LUMKOL-819740 format. One record per residue (C-alpha): z, y, x. Coordinates in steps of 0.05 Angstrom, whole numbers, plus 5000, padded with zeros to 4 digits. Layout:
# residues N
ZYX/...
This chain:
# residues 895
596445877744/600945417702/598244737683/601044167641/598443467656/591743517619/590544257605/592244987620/598645167585/597345747537/604445787511/606646207570/606946957557/608647557598/615847777588/619248427608/626648387622/629249097617/634949017667/630248707720/624849227706/629849767727/630349437795/622949467809/620849947865/613849967894/613249597961/620749467962/621949007902/615948837858/615948287806/612948047741/614647447698/612046957646/616046497601/614445917557/616045187541/614144527571/615844037515/622844227494/624644557560/624345317566/622245587633/621046267665/616546377725/617647027764/612847287817/616047687874/612948137927/615848557983/611248928030/611548788106/613149528116/619749488078/625149588130/631649508092/632948768080/639648898046/636449327991/631548777973/636748227977/641648637936/636448717881/634647977885/642047807877/642448217813/635947947786/638147217797/644647367759/640647657700/635747077699/641146547701/644546857639/638146817598/634446197624/636545497645/630245347684/627845897732/622445907785/621446507831/615446507877/612047007923/611447357989/618347648007/617047758082/623447418104/621846838149/625946238127/624445868192/627346428235/634746468249/636447178227/641647578190/636747698132/635346948127/642846788126/644047308071/638247028030/641046318034/648046558015/645346927954/641446317932/647645887939/651746367897/646946267838/645745517850/638545647872/635045307930/628945487970/623344967968/618745178023/621344958091/614644918126/609945448156/605845838105/602346298154/599645988218/595946358273/594146168345/600246538371/605546418317/607546098252/612146338197/614546198126/614946868091/612346588025/617346177986/619345867920/626445897893/629045497834/635245257799/631744637771/634343977796/631243847865/629343137847/624743407792/621043907836/616143807893/612344337933/606644277981/602244758020/594944858001/589945148051/585245598012/582046048065/582346608013/587946928052/591546848119/597346578077/597045858050/598145747976/604045337950/603244807896/609744707856/610244097811/615844027760/616843347727/621243417666/619742697647/624542457701/630442697658/634042067637/638041977574/645341837576/646641107592/652540667576/655540177625/661339687622/666839587672/673039167679/678839667681/686239687670/688340157615/694540537634/696040787565/702741067543/703840447499/702439967556/707040367603/712740327552/711739577547/711839517623/718339917625/721639457574/719638837614/722739117678/728939337641/730138617622/729338387695/735938257732/732838177802/738437687818/733837187853/731437757897/738437937922/739937207937/733237057973/732536978049/730737628084/723637428103/722037248030/725037847995/718738277989/714437697966/719337547912/719838277892/712238327890/711337687849/716237927796/713238617794/705938407793/707237877739/709638407690/704238897714/698538417699/701638237633/702238967610/696039247642/690738697635/683638797658/679438997598/671839097594/670939827579/664940257564/663240787616/658441337597/654341727647/656642447640/660442307577/662642937540/670142787539/671643447504/668343197439/673842937392/673442537328/674243157285/668143467316/664242827307/666042827232/663743547226/657143357258/656342777209/657743247151/652443727176/647343167180/649242917110/648343627081/641743707116/639243047087/641343267017/637643937024/631243587042/631643216975/634643756929/631444376961/637744746939/638445446971/645845506958/647144866996/642645127052/647045747059/653245297062/649844897116/648245517157/655445757151/658245077172/653445057231/656445707257/663445427249/661344787284/658345157344/664545597350/669144997346/665044607397/665045187446/672545277439/673844537449/669544527511/672945137539/679944867525/678044197556/675344497620/681144987626/686344437618/682643967665/682844487721/689844747707/692944057706/689143807767/692443607832/685943757868/682644377839/676644357885/674943647866/675943767791/671744397791/665944067826/666243487777/665643987719/660044367754/656043757772/656543517700/653944187677/648544317729/646543607749/647243197685/642142677708/644842467775/645741737789/652541447771/652240917826/646640707873/646140117919/647040237993/641339988037/642839798109/638439558166/641038948204/637038538254/630938948237/631238788163/633239228105/638238938057/641239217993/645038597972/652038867959/655338237988/651438278053/652339028057/659938978050/660038458106/655738888151/660339478140/666639078154/663838758216/661739438242/668539768228/672339188259/667939128321/666139848336/671639938389/669539308426/662239498422/662340258430/668740438467/671239878513/664739778551/664440528569/671640598595/673340718668/674440018696/679240218752/684140608709/691140318713/696840658675/701940398726/698440788781/698441448743/704541878762/704642238695/705741608653/712741558625/715840938655/723441038648/726940858585/729841428546/737441528546/737041688471/736241078426/733241068357/737840778303/735540688232/739940908175/739140528109/735640858050/739640957986/737340997914/737741757910/733441867972/728441347949/727841677881/726142337917/721041997962/717441667904/717342317865/714242687924/707742287921/701742567884/699442277818/693241927845/690641317810/687041047871/690240387890/689939867945/688439127938/694239027890/691239537841/698039857829/697340627824/702841107845/703641437775/705740777745/711140687798/713441407787/714141287712/718940707722/722040907788/729040917758/728340167746/725540027816/729740447865/735439937869/731339297883/726339697925/731740007968/734539317978/727939018003/726439628048/733339598080/732538848089/725938978124/729239468172/735038998186/730638398200/725038778237/719838468191/714438878156/711638488097/704738168108/702538348038/703039078056/698439008117/692038928078/687539538073/681939648023/676140028055/671440488017/665440778053/663641518052/656741738077/657242298129/650142508148/643942238181/640241588166/643141248104/641140558130/645540618193/652740378183/655140848238/653541438192/658941218143/666341368149/671440848128/676541088078/682640638080/686840538017/693540208029/698039857978/702440347942/708940017963/706740058036/706540818030/713740818005/716040368062/712440808112/715141468084/722241218091/721041028165/716941668178/722742128157/727441768205/722541718263/720342438261/727542688257/729242278319/723142498360/723843238341/731343288351/730742968420/724643368441/720442748452/713743078435/709643478484/710644228474/703044308475/702143838415/701244188348/698743608305/702643338245/708943708264/713344138219/712344888233/705944758272/698744728253/691544828277/693045568270/699045568316/694945178366/689245678358/693946278367/696745988432/689645848458/686746528440/692746918466/692746528532/685246668539/686047408525/691947458574/687547148628/681847638614/686848218614/689248008683/682048038708/681347278714/675446848695/677446418635/673945768618/675645358556/673744628558/673244298489/673643538493/671343028443/674242328437/670241758406/674041368351/680741578379/685341328323/681440678318/682040538393/689640518401/691839908440/697739598403/701239328465/700739998500/703340358438/709339888436/710740048509/710640798495/715240718434/720140328478/720040878531/721541388477/727941038457/725640538404/728239838420/731339218391/730339048318/727139728305/721839598358/720838908327/719439258260/713939678292/711039058327/710938708259/707839328227/702039338277/701038588284/695938198243/693638778200/687538608157/682138978120/676238858074/670639308049/669739397974/663239657944/661439817873/654439767841/650939697774/648239007762/642338797719/646738757657/648839487664/655739277687/659539647742/661439087789/665539057852/664338627913/669238497969/667638288040/671737758075/678537968099/678638058175/684038208225/684238888260/684938868336/685939598352/688040258321/693540568279/692440448204/687640968177/690241298113/697341108130/703441558134/705841288201/698941268234/698542008255/705642048283/704641388321/698341688352/702242288376/707141808409/701241428439/698242028476/705042318495/704842558566/697442768565/698943498585/702643248647/695943008674/694243748684/698643968742/695244608766/698945258747/692345578726/690945038674/693944908606/692444418550/692544558475/692943948430/692243798357/692843038351/686542768386/683343458390/684343618464/682644278495/683644548566/683945268589/682945428663/683546128691/683046428760/680047028796/675646558838/669746218804/669845668857/677145538844/675845478768/670244978782/674544558830/680844568786/676744398723/673443808756/679943538785/683543628718/677943268681/678342678729/685842628716/684942708641/679342188641/683741688678/689341808627/684641698569/681741058599/688740778611/689840898537/683540558513/680741248494/673641448508/671642168525/664742328498/661342768551/655442918506/659943258454/664543578506/662744298524/665744928554/665545668543/666346198596/670246748560/669047478578/668748178548/662248438518/661948958573/662048418626/654748238638/656247748693/654347078663/659046598697/656145898700/660845418736/658644708748/663644258710/662543508709/665442888677/663042178690/657642468735/654942848675/654843608676/658343888616/654144368574/656045098574/655545408504/656346098475/660145848414/663445198391/667544908335/674944948353/680244688306/676044888245/674345568273/667845778307/669946118372/664946508415/664746738488/666647458471/671647288416/667747728367/668347188313/661347388287/659246668279/665646478243/664647058194/657646788178/660846098166/665946408118/660446788081/656946128066/663445818041/664946417997/657846417970/658945697947/665545917915/662146487879/657245997848/663245587824/666546207795/660146427761/658945747730/666045667704/666646387679/662746157618/668345677599/674845877633/680146397619/682346887672/688446487695/684145877708/678846297744/684346577790/686245867808/679045717823/678646357865/684646157907/681945447916/674645587931/674746287962/681546527984/682945868020/676945978065/678646718077/686046558093/684545988141/684946278211/684947008188/690647158236/685447028291/678647218264/681547828227/681148198294/673548208288/669548838276/670449258214/663149128197/664748388192/670948498150/666948928102/662248338090/668147918067/670948488025/664248577989/664347837970/671547897946/669448487901/663848067874/668647497857/673047967817/667048237779/665047527761/672147347738/672647967694/665247967673/664048667699/657649037717/655448957789/656649687804/663449757770/669349937814/674549387822/679449717871/685049787820/683849067796/685848737862/693048947850/692648787776/690548077793/695448017851/689847887902/690148117974/683948418006/681648138073/685248728107/691648578070/691247838088/690347988162/696148478164/700647988127/699147408174/699947808239/706448118214/709147428199/707447198270/711747778296/717447648246/718246938271/719647178342/722647858325/729247708359/725847558425/721548188429/723948818465/725149458427/723150168447/730350378455/732149808502/729850208564/733950848550/740251098515/737051668475/737751658399/730251728387/727251618318/723251008339/728550678384/729050068337/721549948334/718649368373/715549538440/708249338445/706548948509/702549308562/695149138560/689449338606/683449188564/681849358491/679948628476/687148428488/689148828426/686048248387/692247828403/695847678337/702447888369/699748558394/696348728328/702348468289/707348928326/703049528309/703049348235/710349128235/712749798262/709050158205/712549778149/717550148105/724650138131/727449748071/722649178085/724349148160/731749058142/730448398106/733147818146/730747228104/723747018127/721546788058/724047418023/720847838078/714147488068/714447567992/716248307997/710848468049/705648108007/707548497944/707449147984/700449008011/697848787942/700149457914/696249837967/689449487957/687049628027/679649738040/680949898114/686549878166/686750638169/689150648096/695150228116/697350708170/695851338128/700151058071/
């Protein structure tokens, strides 16, 4: 029954949609629908039923997927309700598939509570799905006793839709005219006083001259800000609309039919022009974006959630009281961020840890000393050009694009002040102020610990740091100062290289017949807990001394931060409040360029705390993982516990806190091995939890290395990407949709494929099916139309092609170190130049990227194998695989 406030709604009538009617099969997929209007809003309500006896979930879900696509094309507001016999409360493959399909079409399920309750069980097999904004829909269970299923009451409130509002905000307008004026002002500046100033005053003088002209040319102006403003509407379109309104008003007076026909004709032209303008605007916005993901979600949210709040006040609880006062909230945040190490980390550290008593701490000074070379104008020009065009700015409000526009006027004085800073060992105080924005993570919105601080540094600070970063990294890498186990923030290394080493070491251990246990450690607030005096000592031991060390001391000392919040006041003005500026006691600057590399220096020597030959660490910045292998379970248990004690002492000596509640371990084994190894591993008198799967460097790794759980994770990501593609396919041309595909779908498939690509063919087919669906959406094809030939036309690799490419590249990098088949004999055999695959005992070991890669590498055409250049080899192999459009690995070897 459909009701509207006071009465039954008679405007709803049964509708038959031919394409959906073709999907109906008794007991398998039954549905009927009614459509009508509530006020000015059209809505369709579809009833669904699937009998409990239906065994094939995929058939029903496949038809549901098609039906949702058809409904979305014809109706903006859709509600589906009924008994589908898939329990949303039960963790099952069918439930995961249902959720992914809903995500692809921007639908959500509303019933997350039991709808059928018995003495023995409860389930939720009745549900309601909708694409209407969740804030406008409520659902509740109704006990009727007419059936053993409860009824569901769905209420839709279209009155909550708010009209577009206008706000005002003080903003700087970085127009082309203002930028030209700024350029002329700086052209007239001689900077003579800067060159003659004392060293410790140079940056202040530079900044004062620069900011004087900046404020003069880019003054703060009160500007109107519209909620969800249609930026694509230009003045010409507005004039056309005014002309249509004027014609319509005349017709009402004159009743002239000829004029009416002219009006109808101009309406068509207007609609066509408006559609083209919108399409061009969205296409250009995405194509010219530095962050395609961010831009596409902005477009989509504007289209699908036009009534979301622009800004809302944050409410926090302090001393048992709730406050939403922006000034108080900013102070609460800043106090929490400043004091969280003293309150949450320091009290929980090991009290008896002394770095001087730990044999693995580097104590001797390096024989290699770090000397800074000055930066010249050419290098500085390249450094400034390398930054992205982001208009986010620190406390000085100077965005990077403005500096890039006038860099030719700044490189000489800026190079002078940077070199003066290096020579004097003084980092300017003005550049040590961070603006903090808060980002909600998850959980209770009134708890400040559920917010992440986003630090925004002054733009000139980034330039200073990049100059130093280039020199520091070159010194550390050339002199092998980093731990070999460290993969974080290093050229040629990544989370994937760390993952490859971990997985291959694990598989080697299993192949030897050893037990293999991976311990995945979690550090609390690691980057924020760095002790400055300890860091300076480490830098000194690495070969940084004298005035250069003074520069780093100055860089870390007396750093300050404040929290900035924005809100809408009672006068509809977007206002900003700032907390008091406070000094930071610990940590490397978040959001900085030097911060990550300084942290790597800080934890240098960590792998040396693991001395046993059966143990090895794998690091990515603060992400610390330990692999212990041995034939004896008791030995694994003893070695693991001893290693953890040593690692814990190291962390405590560094002011770093290991979180035992979030630390866990996996006992890896083959599927055939039914012996469930459960060693007792402890840290801080707390037994570490054994898990079957865990998040590891962005991948979900499981005890049998099947990658099943990671495939499910990727499916969810791709489903979200398919929704993005489907939404934008109405407005974007093919080239833009390909960019969206690579950003929202291919990026998730490519990440870690060199590892998870060794999963079962059944799992790979799931990804391939979603890839096919993406191509059909981009090209607006029927859901059953073949797309095999279109992969190569679009230049897109299938999941099989991606895995082959990545494993082959792993082999190419180490090709010169691998033995060849002909190395063991002198016969002129046909395959003597092929790479020899390593001997393996178990089938699971064939999942190693190197083992799989050698097999694929040897099957490449001879002309490709002769290519020496790595980049050319990669490009050629990719084009070769694209041309093949592989739907299986067998097709690669057959070809």
